[in-house]
PANUDREN-509593 format. One line per 10 residues: number of its first residue (from 1); for each residue x negated, y negated, z negated of N, C-alpha, C, O, CB. Coordinates in steps of 0.2 Angstrom, whole numbers, padded with zeros to 4 digits. Atoms other than C-alpha are relative to their C-alpha. Glycine has a CB too. Layout:
! PANUDREN-509593
NUM = X:Y:Z:X:Y:Z:X:Y:Z:X:Y:Z:X:Y:Z  ... .
//
This chain:
! PANUDREN-509593
1 = -0007:0000:-0003:0119:0180:-0723:0000:0003:0007:-0004:0001:0011:0003:-0008:0000  0000:-0004:-0006:0124:0191:-0708:0003:-0006:0005:0006:-0010:0004:0005:0006:-0001  -0002:0004:-0005:0128:0183:-0691:0008:-0001:0000:0010:-0007:0001:-0003:0003:0007  -0007:0001:0001:0146:0187:-0693:0003:-0004:-0005:0007:-0008:-0004:0003:0007:-0001  -0001:0004:0006:0147:0179:-0710:-0001:-0007:0002:0003:-0012:0000:-0003:0002:-0006  0002:0007:-0002:0139:0163:-0703:0005:-0002:0005:0007:-0008:0004:-0007:-0001:0002  -0005:0002:-0005:0151:0163:-0688:0007:-0002:-0003:0010:-0007:-0002:0001:0005:0005  -0007:0001:0003:0166:0164:-0699:0000:-0006:-0004:0004:-0010:-0004:0002:0006:-0005  0001:0007:0004:0159:0150:-0711:0001:-0006:0005:0004:-0011:0003:-0006:0000:-0004  0000:0005:-0005:0157:0140:-0695:0008:-0001:0002:0010:-0007:0002:-0003:0002:0006 .
11 = -0007:0000:-0002:0175:0144:-0690:0004:-0003:-0005:0009:-0006:-0003:0002:0006:0002  -0004:0003:0005:0182:0139:-0707:-0002:-0008:0000:0003:-0012:-0001:-0002:0004:-0006  0001:0007:0000:0172:0122:-0706:0003:-0004:0006:0005:-0009:0005:-0007:0000:0001  -0002:0003:-0005:0178:0119:-0689:0008:-0001:-0001:0011:-0005:0002:-0002:0004:0006  -0007:0000:0001:0196:0123:-0694:0002:-0006:-0004:0007:-0009:-0003:0002:0006:-0004  -0001:0006:0004:0195:0110:-0707:-0001:-0007:0004:0003:-0011:0003:-0005:0000:-0007  0001:0005:-0004:0188:0098:-0695:0005:-0002:0005:0007:-0007:0006:-0006:0001:0003  -0006:0001:-0004:0202:0101:-0683:0006:-0003:-0003:0010:-0006:-0001:0001:0007:0003  -0006:0003:0004:0215:0098:-0696:0000:-0007:-0002:0005:-0011:-0002:0001:0004:-0006  0001:0007:0002:0208:0081:-0701:-0001:-0004:0007:-0001:-0010:0006:-0006:0000:-0004 .
21 = 0001:0004:-0006:0206:0076:-0682:0006:-0003:0002:0010:0001:0005:-0003:0005:0005  -0006:0003:-0002:0219:0063:-0679:0000:0000:0009:0006:0001:0011:0001:-0008:-0003  0000:0000:-0007:0214:0063:-0660:0003:0007:0002:0007:0007:0007:-0007:-0001:0003  -0002:-0007:-0003:0217:0082:-0658:0007:0001:-0001:0011:0003:0003:-0004:0005:-0004  -0007:0000:0001:0234:0081:-0666:0004:-0005:0005:0009:-0003:0007:0001:-0002:-0008  -0003:0004:-0005:0238:0067:-0655:0001:0003:0007:0006:0003:0011:-0004:-0007:0001  0001:-0003:-0007:0232:0076:-0639:0004:0007:0000:0007:0009:0005:-0007:0001:0002  -0003:-0006:0000:0240:0093:-0644:0007:0000:-0002:0011:0005:-0001:-0004:0005:-0006  -0006:0000:0002:0256:0088:-0652:0004:-0006:0002:0010:-0006:0005:-0001:0000:-0007  -0004:0006:-0002:0262:0069:-0649:0000:0000:0008:0005:-0002:0010:-0004:-0007:-0003 .
31 = 0000:0001:-0007:0256:0070:-0631:0006:0006:0003:0010:0004:0007:-0007:0001:0003  -0005:-0005:-0003:0266:0087:-0627:0007:-0002:-0002:0011:-0001:0003:-0002:0006:-0002  -0007:0002:0002:0281:0080:-0637:0003:-0005:0005:0009:-0005:0008:0000:-0002:-0007  -0002:0006:-0005:0282:0064:-0625:0000:0003:0006:0005:0001:0010:-0005:-0006:0000  -0001:-0003:-0006:0279:0075:-0610:0006:0004:0001:0010:0004:0006:-0007:0005:0001  -0007:-0003:-0001:0294:0086:-0614:0006:-0004:0001:0010:-0003:0005:0001:0004:-0007  -0005:0005:-0001:0305:0071:-0616:0000:-0002:0007:0006:-0003:0010:0000:-0006:-0005  0000:0002:-0007:0300:0066:-0599:0002:0005:0005:0007:0004:0009:-0007:-0001:0002  -0002:-0005:-0004:0302:0083:-0591:0008:0001:0000:0011:0003:0004:-0003:0006:-0003  -0007:-0001:0000:0320:0084:-0598:0004:-0004:0005:0009:-0003:0007:0002:-0001:-0008 .
41 = -0003:0004:-0004:0324:0070:-0587:0001:0003:0007:0006:0001:0011:-0004:-0007:0001  0000:-0004:-0006:0321:0082:-0572:0002:0006:0000:0001:0010:0004:-0007:0000:0003  -0002:-0007:0002:0329:0097:-0580:0005:0003:0006:0005:0009:0007:0003:0000:-0007  -0004:-0002:-0005:0342:0098:-0565:-0003:0001:0006:0001:0004:0011:0006:-0004:0000  0003:-0001:-0007:0330:0098:-0551:-0004:0008:0000:-0005:0011:-0005:-0005:-0006:0001  0004:-0007:-0001:0321:0114:-0544:-0004:0000:0007:-0002:-0004:0012:0006:0006:0000  0004:0000:-0006:0308:0118:-0532:0002:0006:0005:0004:0011:0002:-0008:0001:-0001  -0002:-0005:-0005:0313:0129:-0516:-0006:0000:0005:-0008:-0005:0008:0006:-0002:0003  0005:-0002:-0005:0300:0137:-0505:0000:0007:0003:0000:0011:-0001:-0007:-0002:-0002  -0002:-0006:-0003:0303:0150:-0493:0007:0003:-0002:0012:-0001:-0002:-0005:0005:-0001 .
51 = -0006:-0003:0003:0316:0162:-0500:0001:-0001:-0007:0005:0001:-0010:0001:0008:0003  0001:0000:0007:0311:0158:-0518:0002:-0007:-0002:0002:-0012:0001:-0007:0002:-0002  -0002:0005:0003:0317:0145:-0530:-0002:0000:-0008:-0001:0005:-0011:0007:-0001:0001  0002:0000:0007:0312:0139:-0548:0002:-0007:-0002:0001:-0012:0001:-0007:0002:-0001  -0002:0006:0002:0319:0126:-0558:-0006:-0004:-0003:-0011:-0001:-0005:0005:0000:-0006  0006:0004:0002:0307:0111:-0562:-0002:0001:-0007:-0007:0001:-0009:0001:-0007:0002  0001:-0001:0007:0310:0113:-0580:-0004:0006:-0002:-0010:0006:-0005:0007:0000:-0004  0003:-0007:0000:0304:0132:-0580:-0008:-0001:0002:-0012:0001:-0001:0003:0006:0004  0007:0000:-0003:0289:0128:-0569:-0005:-0005:-0004:-0010:-0003:-0005:0001:-0002:0008  0004:0005:0004:0283:0112:-0578:-0001:0002:-0006:-0007:0001:-0009:0003:-0008:0000 .
61 = 0002:-0002:0007:0285:0118:-0595:-0005:0005:-0001:-0009:0005:-0005:0005:0002:-0003  0006:-0005:0001:0274:0133:-0592:-0006:-0002:0002:-0011:-0001:-0001:0002:0007:0004  0006:0002:-0003:0262:0125:-0581:-0004:-0005:-0005:-0010:-0005:-0007:0002:-0003:0006  0003:0005:0004:0259:0110:-0592:-0001:0001:-0007:-0006:-0001:-0010:0005:-0006:0000  0002:-0002:0007:0260:0119:-0608:-0007:0003:0000:-0011:0002:-0005:0006:0005:-0001  0007:-0003:0000:0244:0129:-0603:-0005:-0005:0001:-0010:-0006:-0003:0000:0005:0006  0004:0004:-0002:0236:0115:-0595:-0001:-0006:-0005:-0007:-0009:-0006:0002:-0003:0007  0000:0004:0005:0240:0103:-0609:-0004:0002:-0006:-0007:-0002:-0009:0006:-0003:-0002  0005:-0003:0005:0232:0115:-0622:-0007:-0001:0002:-0011:-0003:-0002:0002:0008:-0001  0007:-0001:-0003:0217:0117:-0611:-0003:-0007:-0001:-0008:-0008:-0004:-0001:0003:0007 .
71 = 0003:0007:-0001:0214:0098:-0608:0001:-0004:-0007:-0004:-0008:-0008:0004:-0004:0005  0001:0004:0007:0219:0092:-0626:-0006:0003:-0004:-0009:-0001:-0007:0007:0001:-0004  0006:-0003:0004:0207:0105:-0634:-0006:-0003:0003:-0010:-0004:-0001:0001:0007:0000  0007:0002:-0002:0193:0100:-0622:-0001:-0007:-0001:-0007:-0008:-0003:0000:0002:0007  0001:0007:0001:0196:0081:-0623:-0002:-0002:-0007:-0007:-0006:-0009:0006:-0003:0002  0002:0001:0007:0196:0082:-0642:-0007:0002:-0002:-0010:-0002:-0006:0005:0003:-0005  0007:-0003:0001:0180:0093:-0643:-0005:-0004:0003:-0010:-0005:0000:0000:0007:0002  0005:0004:-0003:0171:0082:-0631:-0001:-0006:-0004:-0007:-0008:-0005:0002:-0002:0007  0002:0006:0005:0173:0067:-0642:-0004:0002:-0006:-0008:-0002:-0008:0007:-0003:-0002  0004:-0001:0006:0166:0076:-0656:-0007:0002:0002:-0012:0000:-0002:0003:0006:-0004 .
81 = 0007:-0002:-0002:0151:0084:-0647:-0004:-0006:0003:-0010:-0006:0002:0000:0006:0005  0003:0005:-0002:0147:0068:-0639:-0003:-0004:-0005:-0008:-0007:-0004:0004:-0004:0005  0002:0003:0005:0146:0060:-0655:-0006:0003:-0004:-0011:0000:-0006:0005:-0002:-0005  0005:-0004:0002:0135:0074:-0661:-0007:-0002:0003:-0012:-0003:0000:0001:0007:0001  0006:0001:-0004:0123:0071:-0647:-0003:-0007:-0001:-0009:-0008:-0001:0002:0001:0007  0002:0007:0001:0122:0052:-0649:-0002:-0001:-0007:-0006:-0006:-0008:0004:-0005:0002  0001:0002:0007:0121:0052:-0668:-0006:0004:-0003:-0007:0004:-0009:0007:0001:-0004  0006:-0005:0003:0106:0065:-0670:0003:0005:-0004:-0002:0008:-0007:-0004:-0004:-0005  -0002:-0006:0003:0117:0078:-0677:-0004:0007:0002:-0005:0011:-0001:0008:0001:0000  0003:-0006:-0003:0110:0091:-0665:-0007:0001:-0003:-0010:0007:-0004:0000:-0001:0007 .
91 = 0007:-0001:0003:0092:0088:-0672:0001:0004:-0007:-0004:0008:-0009:-0004:-0006:0000  -0001:-0003:0006:0099:0093:-0689:0002:0007:0000:-0001:0011:-0003:0004:-0004:-0004  -0003:-0007:-0001:0108:0108:-0683:-0006:0004:0003:-0006:0010:0002:0006:0000:0005  0005:-0005:-0003:0093:0114:-0673:-0005:0003:-0005:-0009:0008:-0003:-0004:-0004:0005  0004:-0003:0005:0083:0117:-0689:0004:0005:-0005:0001:0007:-0010:-0004:-0006:-0004  -0003:-0005:0004:0096:0128:-0696:0001:0007:0003:-0001:0007:0009:0007:-0002:-0002  0000:-0006:-0003:0099:0147:-0693:0006:0000:0005:0007:0005:0008:0001:0005:-0005  -0006:0000:-0005:0115:0142:-0682:-0003:0000:0007:-0007:-0004:0009:0005:-0006:-0002  0001:-0001:-0007:0114:0148:-0664:0005:-0003:0004:0011:-0005:0001:0000:0007:0002  -0005:0003:-0005:0123:0140:-0649:0006:0005:0001:0012:0003:0002:-0003:-0002:0006 .
101 = -0005:-0004:0000:0133:0156:-0648:0005:0000:-0006:0011:0000:-0005:-0002:0006:0001  -0004:0000:0006:0139:0155:-0666:0004:-0007:0000:0010:-0007:-0002:-0004:0001:-0006  -0003:0007:0000:0143:0136:-0664:0007:0001:0005:0012:-0001:0003:-0005:-0005:0003  -0005:0000:-0005:0154:0140:-0648:0006:0004:-0004:0011:0002:-0004:-0003:0004:0006  -0006:-0004:0002:0164:0155:-0656:0003:-0003:-0006:0008:-0002:-0008:-0003:0007:-0002  -0003:0003:0007:0166:0145:-0673:0004:-0005:0003:0009:-0007:-0001:-0006:-0002:-0005  -0004:0005:-0003:0174:0132:-0662:0006:0002:0003:0012:0000:0003:-0003:-0005:0004  -0005:-0003:-0004:0184:0143:-0651:0006:0003:-0005:0012:0002:-0003:-0003:0006:0004  -0005:-0004:0003:0193:0153:-0665:0006:-0005:-0003:0011:-0004:-0001:-0003:0004:-0006  -0006:0005:0003:0203:0138:-0674:0003:-0003:0006:0009:-0005:0006:-0003:-0004:-0005 .
111 = -0004:0004:-0006:0206:0129:-0657:0004:0005:0004:0010:0003:0007:-0006:-0003:0004  -0005:-0005:-0003:0213:0145:-0649:0006:0001:-0004:0011:0001:-0001:-0003:0008:0002  -0006:-0001:0004:0224:0148:-0664:0005:-0006:0001:0011:-0005:0002:-0001:0001:-0007  -0004:0006:0000:0230:0130:-0664:0003:-0001:0007:0009:-0003:0008:-0004:-0006:-0002  -0003:0000:-0007:0232:0131:-0644:0006:0005:0001:0011:0002:0003:-0005:0002:0005  -0006:-0004:-0001:0243:0146:-0645:0006:-0002:-0004:0011:-0001:-0001:-0002:0007:-0003  -0006:0003:0004:0254:0139:-0659:0003:-0006:0004:0009:-0006:0005:-0003:-0003:-0006  -0002:0005:-0004:0255:0123:-0648:0004:0002:0006:0010:0000:0007:-0006:-0005:0002  -0004:-0003:-0006:0260:0133:-0633:0007:0003:-0002:0012:0001:0001:-0005:0005:0004  -0006:-0003:0003:0273:0143:-0642:0006:-0005:-0002:0012:-0004:0000:-0002:0004:-0006 .
121 = -0005:0005:0002:0281:0127:-0649:0002:-0004:0006:0008:-0006:0006:-0004:-0005:-0005  -0001:0003:-0006:0280:0119:-0632:0006:0004:0004:0011:0001:0006:-0006:-0002:0005  -0005:-0004:-0003:0289:0133:-0624:0006:0001:-0003:0012:0000:0000:-0003:0007:0002  -0006:-0001:0003:0302:0135:-0637:0004:-0007:0000:0010:-0007:0000:-0001:0002:-0007  -0004:0006:-0001:0306:0116:-0636:0002:-0001:0007:0008:-0004:0008:-0004:-0005:-0002  -0003:0000:-0006:0307:0118:-0618:0006:0004:0002:0010:0002:0005:-0004:0003:0004  -0007:-0003:0000:0320:0131:-0620:0005:-0003:-0003:0011:-0003:0000:-0001:0006:-0003  -0005:0004:0003:0329:0120:-0631:0003:-0005:0004:0008:-0007:0003:-0002:-0003:-0006  -0002:0006:-0005:0330:0107:-0617:0002:0003:0006:0004:-0001:0011:-0006:-0004:0001  -0003:-0003:-0006:0336:0119:-0604:-0004:0005:0004:-0002:0008:0009:0001:-0006:0005 .
131 = 0004:-0005:-0004:0321:0130:-0598:0003:0007:-0002:0006:0008:-0007:-0007:-0001:-0002  -0001:-0007:0001:0323:0149:-0597:-0006:0004:0000:-0008:0006:0005:0006:0003:0005  0007:-0003:0001:0307:0156:-0604:0001:0005:-0005:0004:0004:-0010:-0006:-0005:-0002  0000:-0005:0004:0305:0173:-0612:-0005:-0001:-0006:-0011:-0001:-0005:-0001:0006:0003  0005:0000:0005:0298:0172:-0629:0001:0006:-0005:0006:0006:-0008:0001:-0007:-0004  -0001:-0005:0004:0295:0188:-0639:-0007:0004:0000:-0012:0000:0000:0006:0004:0003  0007:-0003:0000:0282:0202:-0639:-0005:-0001:0005:-0011:-0001:0005:0001:0007:0000  0005:0002:-0006:0276:0197:-0622:-0005:-0006:-0002:-0010:-0006:0001:0004:-0003:0006  0005:0005:0003:0267:0183:-0632:-0006:0002:-0002:-0011:-0001:-0002:0002:-0004:-0005  0007:-0003:0001:0254:0195:-0637:-0004:0001:0006:-0010:0000:0005:0001:0008:-0003 .
141 = 0005:-0001:-0006:0248:0197:-0619:-0002:-0007:0002:-0007:-0008:0005:0004:0003:0005  0002:0007:-0001:0248:0178:-0618:-0006:-0003:-0004:-0010:-0007:-0002:0005:-0005:-0001  0006:0003:0005:0235:0176:-0633:-0007:0001:0003:-0011:-0003:0002:0001:0004:-0006  0007:0000:-0003:0219:0183:-0623:0000:-0005:0005:-0005:-0007:0007:-0002:0007:0002  0000:0004:-0006:0224:0172:-0609:-0001:-0007:-0003:-0006:-0011:-0001:0006:0000:0004  0002:0006:0004:0224:0157:-0621:-0007:-0001:-0003:-0009:-0006:-0004:0005:-0002:-0004  0008:0000:0002:0207:0162:-0628:-0004:-0002:0006:-0009:-0006:0005:-0002:0007:-0003  0004:0002:-0007:0200:0161:-0610:0002:-0008:0001:-0003:-0011:0003:0003:0006:0006  -0002:0008:-0002:0209:0144:-0608:-0004:-0004:-0005:-0007:-0010:-0002:0008:-0001:-0001  0004:0004:0005:0200:0138:-0624:-0007:0000:0002:-0011:-0005:0001:0002:0002:-0007 .
151 = 0007:-0001:-0002:0183:0145:-0619:-0002:-0005:0006:-0007:-0008:0007:-0001:0007:0002  0002:0004:-0006:0185:0136:-0602:0000:-0007:-0001:-0004:-0011:0001:0005:0002:0006  -0001:0006:0003:0190:0120:-0610:-0006:-0003:-0003:-0009:-0008:-0002:0006:-0001:-0004  0006:0002:0004:0175:0120:-0622:-0006:0000:0004:-0010:-0005:0004:-0001:0006:-0005  0005:0000:-0005:0164:0125:-0608:-0001:-0007:0004:-0006:-0009:0005:0001:0006:0005  -0001:0006:-0004:0169:0110:-0598:-0003:-0006:-0004:-0006:-0010:-0002:0007:-0002:0003  0002:0005:0005:0167:0099:-0613:-0008:-0001:-0002:-0011:-0006:-0001:0003:0000:-0007  0007:0000:0001:0149:0105:-0617:-0003:-0002:0006:-0008:-0007:0006:-0003:0008:-0001  0003:0002:-0007:0144:0103:-0598:0000:-0008:0000:-0005:-0011:0002:0003:0003:0006  0000:0007:0000:0151:0085:-0598:-0004:-0004:-0005:-0007:-0009:-0004:0008:-0003:0001 .
161 = 0004:0004:0005:0143:0080:-0614:-0007:0001:0001:-0011:-0004:-0001:0002:0002:-0007  0006:-0001:-0002:0127:0087:-0608:-0003:-0005:0005:-0008:-0007:0005:-0002:0007:0001  0003:0004:-0006:0126:0078:-0592:0001:-0007:-0001:-0004:-0011:0001:0005:0001:0007  -0001:0007:0001:0132:0061:-0598:-0005:-0002:-0006:-0006:0002:-0011:0007:-0002:-0002  0005:0002:0006:0121:0050:-0610:0004:-0004:-0005:0001:-0005:-0010:-0005:-0004:0002  -0004:0003:0005:0135:0041:-0620:0007:0003:0000:0009:0006:0004:0000:-0007:0000  -0007:-0002:0001:0152:0045:-0627:0005:-0003:0005:0010:0000:0007:0002:-0001:-0008  -0005:0005:-0005:0160:0031:-0616:-0001:0004:0007:0004:0005:0011:-0003:-0008:0000  0001:-0002:-0007:0152:0039:-0600:0003:0007:0000:0006:0009:0005:-0008:0001:0002  -0003:-0007:-0001:0158:0057:-0605:0008:0000:-0001:0011:0004:0002:-0002:0005:-0007 .
171 = -0008:0000:-0001:0176:0051:-0608:0002:-0002:0007:0007:0001:0009:0002:-0005:-0005  -0002:0001:-0006:0176:0043:-0591:-0001:0006:0005:0003:0007:0009:-0004:-0006:0003  0001:-0006:-0005:0169:0059:-0582:0006:0005:-0002:0009:0008:0002:-0008:0003:-0002  -0005:-0005:0002:0181:0069:-0592:0007:-0002:0003:0010:0003:0006:0001:0000:-0008  -0006:0002:-0004:0196:0059:-0585:-0001:0002:0007:0004:0004:0010:0001:-0007:-0001  0001:-0001:-0008:0189:0060:-0567:0000:0008:0001:0003:0009:0007:-0007:-0003:0002  -0001:-0007:-0001:0187:0079:-0569:0007:0003:-0001:0009:0007:0003:-0005:0003:-0004  -0007:-0003:0002:0204:0082:-0577:0006:-0001:0005:0010:0003:0006:0001:-0001:-0006  -0006:0003:-0003:0216:0072:-0567:0002:0005:0007:0007:0007:0008:-0001:-0008:0003  -0002:-0004:-0005:0214:0083:-0551:0003:0007:-0002:0007:0010:0002:-0006:0001:0005 .
181 = -0003:-0006:0002:0218:0098:-0561:0008:0000:-0001:0011:0005:0001:-0004:0002:-0007  -0007:0001:-0001:0236:0092:-0563:0003:0001:0007:0008:0004:0007:0002:-0006:-0003  -0002:-0001:-0007:0238:0092:-0544:-0001:0006:0003:0003:0009:0007:-0004:-0006:0004  0002:-0006:-0004:0229:0107:-0538:-0001:0007:-0004:-0003:0011:0000:-0006:-0002:0003  0000:-0007:0003:0230:0121:-0551:0007:0003:0000:0007:0009:-0003:-0002:-0002:-0008  -0007:-0002:0000:0249:0124:-0549:0003:-0001:-0006:0009:0001:-0006:-0001:0007:0001  -0003:0002:0006:0253:0116:-0565:0006:-0003:0001:0011:-0002:-0002:-0003:-0003:-0005  -0006:0005:-0002:0265:0103:-0557:0003:0003:0007:0009:0002:0007:-0003:-0007:0001  -0003:-0001:-0007:0267:0110:-0539:-0001:0007:0002:-0007:0009:0001:-0002:-0005:0005  0001:-0007:-0001:0269:0128:-0533:-0005:0000:0006:-0005:-0004:0011:0006:0004:0002 .
191 = 0005:-0001:-0005:0254:0134:-0523:0003:0002:0006:0000:0001:0012:-0005:0005:-0003  -0003:-0001:-0007:0266:0141:-0510:0002:-0006:0004:0003:-0005:0010:0005:0004:-0002  -0002:0006:-0003:0271:0123:-0506:-0007:-0003:0003:-0006:-0009:0006:0004:-0004:-0006  0006:0003:-0002:0252:0119:-0502:-0001:0001:0007:0002:0006:0009:-0005:0002:-0004  0003:-0002:-0007:0245:0119:-0484:-0004:0007:-0002:-0006:0008:-0007:-0005:-0005:0004  0002:-0006:0001:0239:0137:-0482:-0007:0000:-0003:-0009:0005:-0007:0001:0004:0005  0007:0000:0002:0221:0133:-0483:-0002:-0003:-0007:-0006:0000:-0011:-0004:-0004:0004  0000:0003:0007:0223:0122:-0499:0002:0005:-0005:-0001:0006:-0010:0004:-0006:0000  -0003:-0005:0004:0234:0136:-0507:-0006:0005:-0001:-0006:0008:-0007:0006:0003:0003  0006:-0005:0001:0219:0148:-0504:-0005:-0002:-0004:-0008:0002:-0008:-0003:0003:0006 .
201 = 0005:0003:0004:0206:0137:-0511:0002:-0001:-0007:-0002:0000:-0012:-0002:-0007:0003  -0003:0002:0007:0217:0131:-0526:-0001:0007:-0005:-0001:0006:-0011:0008:-0002:0000  0000:-0005:0005:0216:0149:-0533:-0006:0001:-0003:-0006:0005:-0008:0002:0006:0004  0007:0000:0003:0198:0147:-0537:-0002:-0005:-0004:-0007:-0006:-0007:-0005:0001:0005  0001:0006:0005:0200:0131:-0547:0001:0002:-0007:0005:0006:-0008:0004:-0005:0001  -0001:-0002:0007:0198:0133:-0566:0007:-0001:-0002:0010:-0006:-0001:-0005:-0004:-0004  -0007:0001:0004:0214:0136:-0575:0006:0003:0005:0011:0005:0003:0002:-0007:-0002  -0005:-0001:-0005:0224:0140:-0558:0002:0008:-0002:0008:0009:-0004:-0002:0000:0008  -0002:-0007:0002:0224:0159:-0562:0002:0001:-0007:0007:0006:-0008:-0006:0005:0002  -0003:0000:0007:0227:0157:-0581:0007:-0002:0000:0011:0001:-0003:-0004:-0003:-0005 .
211 = -0008:0003:0001:0243:0146:-0578:0004:0006:0004:0009:0007:0002:0001:-0007:0004  -0005:-0005:-0003:0249:0159:-0565:0001:0006:-0004:0007:0009:-0004:-0003:0003:0006  -0001:-0006:0004:0246:0173:-0577:0005:-0001:-0006:0009:0003:-0007:-0007:0002:-0003  -0005:0002:0005:0255:0165:-0592:0007:-0001:0003:0012:0002:0001:-0002:-0007:-0003  -0007:0001:-0004:0269:0159:-0580:0003:0007:0002:0009:0008:0001:-0001:-0004:0006  -0003:-0006:-0001:0271:0177:-0574:0002:0004:-0006:0007:0008:-0005:-0005:0004:0004  -0002:-0004:0006:0272:0185:-0591:0006:-0003:-0003:0011:0001:-0004:-0006:-0001:-0005  -0006:0004:0004:0284:0172:-0599:0006:-0002:0004:0012:-0003:0001:-0002:-0005:-0003  -0005:0001:-0005:0295:0169:-0583:0003:0006:0003:0009:0006:0004:-0002:-0006:0005  -0002:-0006:-0004:0295:0185:-0574:0000:0007:-0004:0002:0012:-0001:-0004:0001:0005 .
221 = 0001:-0006:0003:0291:0198:-0587:-0005:0005:0002:-0004:0011:0001:0007:0003:-0001  0005:-0005:-0003:0276:0205:-0578:-0005:0001:-0006:-0006:-0003:-0010:-0004:-0004:0006  0005:-0002:0005:0263:0214:-0588:-0007:-0004:0001:-0009:-0006:0007:-0002:0007:0000  0007:0004:-0001:0245:0206:-0591:-0004:0004:0005:-0008:0000:0009:-0004:-0001:-0007  0004:-0004:-0004:0238:0220:-0581:0001:-0002:0008:-0003:0000:0012:0002:0008:-0001  -0001:0002:-0007:0246:0213:-0565:-0004:-0005:0002:-0005:-0007:0008:0007:-0001:0000  0004:0006:-0002:0234:0199:-0565:-0007:0000:-0001:-0011:-0004:-0003:0002:-0006:-0004  0007:-0001:0000:0217:0206:-0563:-0004:-0004:0004:-0009:-0007:0001:-0001:0007:0002  0005:0005:-0004:0210:0195:-0549:0001:-0007:-0004:-0005:-0010:-0004:0003:0000:0007  -0001:0006:0003:0217:0180:-0558:-0005:-0001:-0007:-0008:-0006:-0009:0008:-0001:-0002 .
231 = 0004:-0001:0007:0208:0185:-0575:-0007:0001:0002:-0011:-0001:-0002:0003:0006:-0004  0008:-0002:-0002:0192:0190:-0566:-0002:-0007:0002:-0008:-0009:0001:-0001:0006:0006  0003:0007:-0002:0191:0172:-0558:-0001:-0004:-0006:-0006:-0008:-0006:0005:-0004:0005  0001:0004:0006:0194:0164:-0575:-0006:0003:-0004:-0009:-0002:-0006:0006:0001:-0005  0007:-0002:0004:0180:0175:-0583:-0006:-0002:0004:-0011:-0004:0000:0000:0008:0000  0006:0003:-0004:0168:0170:-0569:-0001:-0007:-0002:-0006:-0010:-0004:0001:0001:0008  0000:0007:0002:0172:0152:-0573:-0003:-0001:-0007:-0007:-0005:-0008:0007:-0003:0000  0002:0001:0007:0169:0154:-0591:-0007:0002:0000:-0011:-0002:-0004:0004:0005:-0005  0007:-0002:0000:0152:0163:-0588:-0004:-0006:0004:-0009:-0008:0001:0000:0007:0005  0003:0006:-0004:0147:0149:-0575:-0001:-0006:-0005:-0006:-0009:-0007:0005:-0002:0006 .
241 = 0000:0006:0005:0152:0135:-0588:-0004:0001:-0006:-0007:-0004:-0008:0007:-0002:-0002  0004:-0001:0005:0144:0142:-0602:-0008:0001:0001:-0012:-0002:-0003:0002:0006:-0004  0008:0000:-0003:0127:0146:-0593:-0002:-0007:0001:-0007:-0009:-0001:-0001:0004:0006  0002:0007:-0001:0128:0128:-0587:0000:-0004:-0006:-0005:-0009:-0007:0005:-0003:0005  0001:0004:0006:0132:0121:-0604:-0006:0001:-0004:-0009:-0003:-0007:0007:0001:-0004  0006:-0002:0004:0118:0130:-0612:-0007:-0003:0003:-0011:-0005:0000:-0001:0008:0000  0005:0003:-0003:0106:0122:-0599:0000:-0007:-0001:-0006:-0010:-0001:-0001:0001:0006  0000:0007:0000:0112:0104:-0600:0001:-0003:-0007:0000:-0009:-0007:0005:-0002:0004  -0002:0002:0006:0118:0103:-0618:-0005:0003:-0005:-0003:0008:-0008:0007:0002:-0001  0005:-0003:0004:0103:0105:-0629:0001:-0002:-0007:0003:-0008:-0009:-0008:-0003:0004 .
251 = -0001:0002:0008:0102:0105:-0648:-0005:-0005:-0001:-0004:-0009:-0006:-0002:0006:-0004  0005:0005:0002:0086:0095:-0648:0000:-0005:0005:-0001:-0004:0011:-0008:0003:-0001  0000:0006:-0005:0087:0078:-0640:-0006:-0005:-0001:-0006:-0009:0003:0006:-0004:0000 .
//
């Protein structure tokens, strides 16, 4: 069997696992649905900074849509791989021809597809509730960004699972790592409203540039090529997280 065929079989197996995962459906569909209902309560408010303004509905739907997909995917996957580590599954995988790269790609494919579908549904529902988000061919430019979002989330999950010894510890660390992301990535509050030094630092936090990119495409009609620096920072984070994950999350325990 070729490496490509093996990876596709892994992707198929992961897809079936994703469909059966009640936790993933809860974090990717039920939580976003409840979040939209809450956002609707603030639909008449808007952020104003400098000479610019944006409705809270537009800003939050785009920011939390991307971050919700990222953290939902990562949290659900973390639960899976923490169980693998604790249950001895890694030892059994280690004696098969499966490589760590194949495992990661096999997980990314179905989760990126589900993440993109979830984001589109989230944005469409946001429009139905009063947001003004452009949904059309521009979504093709959003797709590679969501693949990067998925890679980042899985990299964080592998790293957290590798550092911690139990699934309970992994869940606690995941919560501690993720909560600041809501505050400092620009998902909830415009970076322009931050103190200057914090706004500059926040641009280098994982997901910040990717959220900015998606928001620029669907709110302002800008092309993907306008966001080279943001995508470059995202690519660096993916590389760092994957290298770290490979060192701390070992197949043989």
